[in-house]
Structures are given as structure tokens and as C-alpha cells.
N, C-alpha and C positions, 0 to 999 in steps of 0.2 A: 258536238262538244262545244261548250261555252268557253269564252276566253278565260273565265275564272278557273274552270277545271283543267284547262290545258296548261295553266301556269302553276298548278299545285305540285309541290314535290311529293314523292312517294310517302314521306313521313307525314306531311300535312293531310294528304288524302287518307292515310291510315288512321290518323287521329279523328278526322271527320266521320269516317265510316264506323269506327269503334264507338264513338259517342252516339251516333244515330241508331246503330244496331242495339246498343245497350239500352237506350231509352225505349225503343220499340219493344224489346224483349220484356222490359219492366212493365210497360203498359199492357202487354199481352198476358203476363203473369197475373196482373191485377184483375183480369177477366175470369180467372180460375175460381172454382168453388173453394171455400175456405177450409174444407174438411181434410185436405192433405197439403203437405208442404211442396214447394217447387221441386225439391229433390225426390220426394216420394212420387210425384206425378211424372217426373222424368223417368225414373226407374220403371214405373208401371207402364209407361208408353213404350219403353225399350223392350220389356218382356212381351207386350202385345205385338210389337212390330217384328221381333226376332224369334218368337216362339219360346218354348220352355228353355230356360237357362239355369246353369248352376249359379250359386252366389258369386263364385270367382269370375265366371264369364260376365255376369252382370256388373260386377265391380270394375272390370276392365272396360266394358262398353261405356259405363258412366264416368270412368276415370276418377274413381275414389278408391280408398283403401278397403280391403275386405271387412274389417271390423265395422266401418261406417255402413257398408252395404248390409251387413247382418242386422244392424239397428233399423235401417230403412225398411228392409223386407219384413222384419218382425212387426213393425208398426202397420205395414200394409196388410199383413196376415191377420193381425188383431182386428183391423177394420173390415175384414172379410173381402178385401180387394184382390188378394192373391192366395194361392194355395201352394204348398210344397208337396211334391210327390217323390218317392224314392225311385231312382233310376232303375229300370228293370235289368239293365246289363251290369250295373255296379251298385250294389245295395248300400255302399258307403256314401254315395252321392245323392243329393236331393236336387230336384229341378223345380224352378218356380214357374207357375202358370198364372195367367190372369183369370179371375173368376168372372161370372156374369155381372156381378155388381161392379167389378173393376172396369169391365168393358163399357158399362153404362156411364160410369164416371168419366172415362176417357172421351166417349162420344159427346156427353154434355159439355165438357170443357172445350173440345174442338169446335163444336157448334157455336158456343158463345164467343170464342176467340175469332173464328171465321166471320161471324156476323159483325163483330166490332170492327174488324179490319175492312170488311166489305163496305160498311157504312162510310168509312173514311175514304175508301177508294172511289166511291160514287161521287164524291165532291170534286174529284180531279178531272182535268180535261182528258180527252181520249189520247192526246199526245203524251201527257204525263203518265197515263196508265200504260202506254206502250213502252215508255222508258223503264218503268218499274218491272214490266214483264221481261224485258231484256236483262235488267239488273238481276232479277231472280234467276234467270238462266246462268248468268255469270257467277253469281254467288253459289249456286248449286254445283257448278263445275269446279269452282274454287275449293269448295269443301270436299268434293270427291278426291281431289289431289292429295288430301291429307291422309286418306286411308291406306 
């Protein structure tokens, strides 16, 4: 730990982290293909990660209101990236699944973002890469606490 980080208050560290993470997220979003919005790509990724979801479940996961999710899924469905299927146990409920085209889009986006980030990581010293590896562990556990 450097002298600078040991003297930061929690509020100062929070502000630095917030800004750095927001800038990194923005740069990673810029690596996405332009055919879907960040909200659409996030919803598509959640469906891919969590399996078939109802619109309500997806709205909860994405932390948006159900009408917003309805619009997002409609756009994804129109683009052929997701499909809605009636739940076999409750015909009133539809579940959203990722299509083959949706999986290809997710894979292309992840590959582009990973390549962009890996290129920048290669410029760092091994010590800095080790610090970021540890920071990733801390951030992952930090985010798990929220669930």
C-alpha cells in the first residue's frame, strides 16, 4: 500500500474508484458492436447467463421497471437476438431465451472487449498486473455481498 492510498478517506477512495470504474466501463462499452444499445446487450447477457427468464425476472435482474424491459426485449426479439416461449407449466407466462444470433453477438462483443483490455494489460508491469488480479478478487467479493 502506498502512502497516498493509506491516507485516503473512505469517501476519497470511493470517488476515485467510482470515476475509474465508470471510465473503464465507458471504454469497454465503446468496444461493442453498434447494433444494440448497452441496455439491450446487458439484458441479452443476463438471459444468456441465467437461462430462460420471464420479463419480470429480467427486469429485476437488470434493475429496471417492467415496461422498460418490455421495450428492450421487443427490440431484441425484432433483431432476432432473443425468442419468447410460453412456459409449459403456466401458459400465461412467457420466458425469454437467447437465439443463436444473440449468442454470436455476445461472443463477438466479449471477444472484442477482452482483446481491448488484454492489449492494455500487456503494457503493465507484472507487479501492476498482480495488483489488478488482486483488485479483481476484491471487487468480485465486494459485488457478491450485494446479492
